[in-house]
C-alpha positions as CSV (number, residue, x, y, z in Angstrom):
1,M,79.3,79.3,64.6
2,G,82.0,76.7,64.3
3,A,82.7,77.6,60.7
4,R,83.0,81.3,61.7
5,H,85.3,80.5,64.5
6,R,87.6,78.4,62.3
7,A,87.7,81.3,59.7
8,R,88.8,83.7,62.4
9,G,91.5,81.3,63.5
10,A,92.8,80.9,60.0
11,H,92.8,84.7,59.5
12,A,94.7,85.1,62.8
13,R,97.3,82.5,61.7
14,Q,97.8,84.3,58.3
15,R,98.3,87.7,59.9
16,P,101.7,87.1,61.5
17,Q,103.0,85.8,58.2
18,S,101.9,88.8,56.2
19,R,103.6,91.3,58.6
20,P,107.2,90.3,57.8
21,L,106.3,90.5,54.1
22,R,104.9,94.0,54.5
23,K,107.9,95.1,56.5
24,A,110.3,93.6,53.9
25,G,108.4,95.4,51.2
26,A,108.6,98.7,53.0
27,A,112.3,98.2,53.6
28,Y,113.0,97.5,49.9
29,L,110.9,100.6,49.1
30,F,113.1,102.8,51.3
31,V,116.3,101.3,50.0
32,L,115.2,101.5,46.3
33,P,116.3,105.2,45.7
34,A,119.8,104.4,47.1
35,L,120.0,101.3,44.9
36,V,119.0,103.2,41.8
37,A,121.5,105.9,42.5
38,F,124.2,103.4,43.2
39,G,123.4,101.5,40.0
40,V,123.3,104.6,37.8
41,F,126.4,106.3,39.2
42,V,128.6,103.4,40.2
43,F,127.7,100.0,38.6
44,Y,126.8,101.3,35.2
45,P,130.0,103.5,34.8
46,L,132.1,100.5,36.0
47,V,130.5,98.1,33.5
48,K,130.7,100.8,30.7
49,T,134.4,101.4,31.4
50,A,135.2,97.7,31.3
51,Y,133.3,97.5,28.1
52,L,135.2,100.4,26.5
53,G,138.4,98.5,27.2
54,F,137.5,96.0,24.5
55,F,137.7,98.7,21.8
56,T,140.8,100.6,20.5
57,S,140.4,104.3,20.0
58,P,140.7,105.5,16.4
59,P,143.5,108.0,15.5
60,A,140.9,110.5,14.3
61,P,137.8,111.6,16.2
62,N,135.3,110.7,13.4
63,L,136.6,107.1,12.8
64,P,134.8,104.2,14.4
65,S,136.3,102.2,17.2
66,H,137.5,98.6,16.6
67,Y,136.6,95.7,18.8
68,V,139.8,93.8,19.9
69,G,138.5,91.8,22.9
70,L,141.1,91.1,25.6
71,T,144.0,92.0,23.3
72,Q,144.1,95.6,24.6
73,Y,143.9,94.5,28.2
74,R,146.9,92.2,27.8
75,A,148.9,94.7,25.8
76,V,148.3,97.6,28.3
77,L,148.7,95.6,31.5
78,S,151.9,94.0,30.3
79,S,153.5,97.2,28.9
80,S,156.5,98.8,30.5
81,D,154.7,102.1,30.6
82,F,152.0,100.7,32.9
83,L,154.4,98.8,35.1
84,D,156.6,101.9,35.5
85,S,153.6,104.1,36.4
86,L,152.4,101.5,38.8
87,W,155.8,101.2,40.5
88,R,156.0,105.0,40.8
89,T,152.5,105.0,42.4
90,V,153.5,102.4,44.9
91,Q,156.6,104.4,45.8
92,F,154.4,107.5,46.3
93,V,152.1,105.6,48.6
94,L,155.1,104.2,50.6
95,Y,156.4,107.7,50.9
96,T,153.2,109.3,52.1
97,V,151.1,106.8,54.1
98,P,153.6,105.5,56.7
99,A,155.1,109.0,57.3
100,G,151.7,110.6,57.5
101,I,150.5,108.1,60.1
102,V,153.7,108.4,62.2
103,L,153.6,112.2,62.1
104,G,149.9,112.2,62.9
105,I,150.4,110.0,66.0
106,G,153.3,112.1,67.1
107,L,151.5,115.4,66.8
108,A,148.4,113.9,68.5
109,M,150.6,112.7,71.4
110,L,152.1,116.2,71.8
111,A,148.7,117.9,71.6
112,N,147.2,115.5,74.1
113,Q,149.3,117.0,76.9
114,R,147.6,119.0,79.6
115,L,149.5,122.2,79.2
116,A,148.4,125.9,79.1
117,G,147.8,127.1,75.5
118,I,147.8,123.6,74.0
119,R,144.5,124.4,72.2
120,I,146.5,126.8,70.0
121,F,148.8,124.0,68.9
122,R,145.8,121.7,68.3
123,T,144.3,124.3,66.0
124,I,147.6,124.8,64.1
125,Y,148.2,121.0,63.7
126,S,144.6,120.5,62.4
127,S,144.5,123.5,60.1
128,T,145.6,121.7,57.0
129,V,142.4,119.7,57.0
130,A,140.7,122.8,55.4
131,T,143.4,123.0,52.7
132,S,142.7,121.4,49.3
133,A,145.3,119.6,47.2
134,A,145.3,122.5,44.8
135,V,146.0,125.1,47.5
136,A,148.7,123.0,49.1
137,A,150.3,122.5,45.7
138,V,150.3,126.2,44.9
139,I,151.9,127.0,48.3
140,F,154.7,124.5,47.8
141,F,155.1,125.5,44.1
142,T,156.0,129.0,45.3
143,L,158.3,127.7,48.1
144,L,160.1,125.4,45.7
145,N,160.4,127.9,42.9
146,P,164.1,127.8,41.8
147,Q,164.3,131.6,41.6
148,V,162.4,133.0,44.6
149,G,161.5,129.9,46.6
150,L,162.6,129.8,50.2
151,L,162.9,126.1,50.3
152,S,165.0,126.0,47.2
153,Y,167.3,128.6,48.7
154,W,167.7,126.5,51.9
155,L,168.4,123.5,49.7
156,G,171.1,125.3,47.9
157,R,169.3,125.3,44.5
158,K,168.5,129.0,44.2
159,G,168.9,129.9,40.5
160,G,169.4,126.3,39.6
161,S,167.2,123.7,38.1
162,G,164.9,123.5,41.1
163,V,163.6,120.6,43.2
164,L,160.6,119.9,41.0
165,Q,162.8,119.7,37.9
166,S,165.1,117.1,39.5
167,S,164.5,113.5,38.5
168,S,165.5,112.2,41.9
169,L,163.8,114.8,44.0
170,A,160.5,115.5,42.2
171,L,158.6,112.5,43.6
172,P,159.8,113.0,47.2
173,A,158.9,116.7,46.9
174,V,155.4,115.9,45.8
175,S,155.1,113.3,48.5
176,V,156.0,116.0,51.1
177,V,153.3,118.2,49.8
178,T,150.8,115.4,50.1
179,I,151.9,114.5,53.7
180,W,151.6,118.2,54.7
181,Q,148.1,118.5,53.1
182,N,146.8,115.3,54.8
183,I,148.5,115.7,58.2
184,G,145.5,117.7,59.6
185,F,143.1,114.9,58.8
186,T,145.3,112.3,60.3
187,F,146.0,114.4,63.4
188,I,142.3,114.8,64.1
189,L,141.6,111.1,63.8
190,M,144.5,110.1,66.0
191,S,143.6,112.8,68.6
192,A,140.0,111.5,68.7
193,A,141.4,107.9,69.2
194,L,143.7,109.0,72.0
195,Q,140.7,110.4,73.9
196,S,139.4,106.9,74.1
197,V,142.5,105.5,75.8
198,P,141.6,104.9,79.4
199,D,143.8,106.8,81.8
200,D,143.6,104.1,84.4
201,L,145.3,101.6,82.1
202,L,148.2,104.0,81.5
203,E,148.4,104.7,85.3
204,A,148.4,101.0,86.1
205,A,151.2,100.4,83.7
206,R,153.1,103.3,85.2
207,V,152.6,101.9,88.7
208,D,153.9,98.5,87.5
209,G,157.1,100.2,86.4
210,A,156.6,100.4,82.7
211,S,158.6,103.2,81.0
212,S,157.0,105.8,78.8
213,W,158.0,104.0,75.6
214,L,156.7,100.7,77.0
215,R,153.4,102.3,77.9
216,F,153.1,103.8,74.4
217,R,154.0,100.5,72.7
218,S,152.0,98.1,74.9
219,V,148.9,100.2,75.8
220,T,148.5,103.2,73.5
221,I,149.4,101.7,70.1
222,P,147.1,98.6,70.6
223,L,144.2,100.9,71.5
224,L,145.0,103.1,68.5
225,S,145.2,100.1,66.1
226,P,141.6,100.4,64.8
227,M,142.2,104.1,63.8
228,I,145.6,103.2,62.4
229,F,143.9,100.5,60.3
230,F,141.3,102.9,59.1
231,T,143.8,105.6,58.3
232,T,146.0,103.1,56.4
233,I,143.1,102.0,54.1
234,V,142.0,105.6,53.5
235,G,145.6,106.7,52.9
236,V,146.4,104.0,50.4
237,I,143.2,104.7,48.4
238,G,143.9,108.4,48.5
239,G,147.5,107.9,47.5
240,F,146.5,105.9,44.4
241,Q,144.0,108.6,43.5
242,S,146.3,111.7,44.1
243,F,146.0,114.0,41.1
244,G,145.8,117.7,41.9
245,Q,149.3,118.1,43.3
246,I,150.8,116.2,40.4
247,D,148.9,118.3,37.8
248,I,149.9,121.6,39.4
249,L,153.5,120.9,40.4
250,T,155.0,118.6,37.7
251,Q,152.4,117.4,35.1
252,G,154.1,114.0,35.4
253,G,157.6,115.3,34.8
254,P,160.5,115.5,34.7
255,N,160.9,112.6,32.2
256,N,157.8,110.9,33.6
257,H,159.3,110.5,37.1
258,T,156.1,111.7,38.7
259,L,153.7,110.1,36.2
260,L,151.5,108.2,38.5
261,L,148.9,105.8,37.4
262,I,146.0,108.2,37.9
263,Y,147.7,111.0,36.0
264,D,148.6,108.6,33.2
265,L,144.9,107.7,33.0
266,Y,144.0,111.4,32.8
267,Q,146.5,112.0,30.0
268,Q,145.4,109.0,27.9
269,A,141.7,110.0,28.2
270,F,141.8,113.8,27.9
271,K,145.1,114.7,26.2
272,Y,145.5,111.8,23.7
273,D,141.8,110.9,23.4
274,N,142.8,107.2,23.9
275,T,139.6,106.2,25.7
276,G,140.2,102.5,25.3
277,Y,143.6,102.7,26.9
278,A,142.3,104.9,29.7
279,A,139.4,102.4,30.3
280,V,141.9,99.6,30.8
281,L,143.9,101.7,33.2
282,S,140.6,102.6,35.1
283,V,139.7,98.9,35.5
284,A,143.3,98.1,36.5
285,L,143.2,100.8,39.1
286,F,139.9,99.6,40.5
287,G,141.2,96.0,40.7
288,I,144.4,97.0,42.4
289,L,142.6,99.1,45.0
290,L,140.2,96.3,45.6
291,L,143.0,93.7,46.0
292,L,145.0,96.0,48.3
293,T,141.9,96.6,50.5
294,F,141.3,92.9,50.9
295,M,145.0,92.3,51.6
296,Q,144.9,95.0,54.3
297,F,141.8,93.5,55.9
298,W,143.5,90.1,55.9
299,F,146.8,91.5,57.3
300,F,145.2,93.6,60.1
301,Q,142.5,91.1,61.0
302,R,144.3,89.7,64.0
303,R,146.5,92.7,64.6
304,V,143.7,95.2,65.4
305,F,142.6,95.3,69.1
306,Y,139.0,96.4,69.6
307,A,138.5,97.2,73.3
308,R,135.3,96.1,74.9
């Protein structure tokens, strides 16, 4: 009897230890499909792309590639073509992201008023969220046409070279298209964030004598800061990956003034069959976005107010 009692006690002591192991095994089993998909479609292409950057592409399709190590990385990342395309991409992001956030907040503030028929304006402001980059580019390509475009007529260039053919206006024009196409998404996010701003805080600030601008700056903006932070990160990543509007409107022209980093990568890979060069640009783009994301997290860490 004593031996049987001790065996039961030992079995009871082992049972609680085996349950966490079974739970952990079940958890890994459920996560395994996602890990496999992530490895096949994310990690493997990333490693393969970095590996291709060590080889130079042959001038003819049937010739073998040559291993050059880090020589191609150093040559591409220090070339004037890469630095110029990177600078144009940074300019494009600076044109589109801040302006898009400011316009999104402004439209959200206007649509947040309790007025008759305001829902119509909310629908209009958010309508571009259903517009793809290709559709937006085609719309503005017609509006900016130098012969029949209404915007070209207003700008005094009817029958002339056209906005998209101007070295100084092409990149700002493409930026306007991008802002218009993304404004619906930004408006929806900011409108949702405004709904979470407590009315009693705004009313208390008004009773204390704060002006409309002071209430907006000291109450509304801090409570919108998490959404502004999110929109900034998404906007920067989207700006570095903008492709459709460039391909339809300018194809990188005129004189490479709209040749952004992602479009340069596309041309090297599919137009010139220079896969090694394109692989280096892909790795560089990944590294730049990763660095910028970390920098934004560091910068906004103490500037974002999370209400409790």
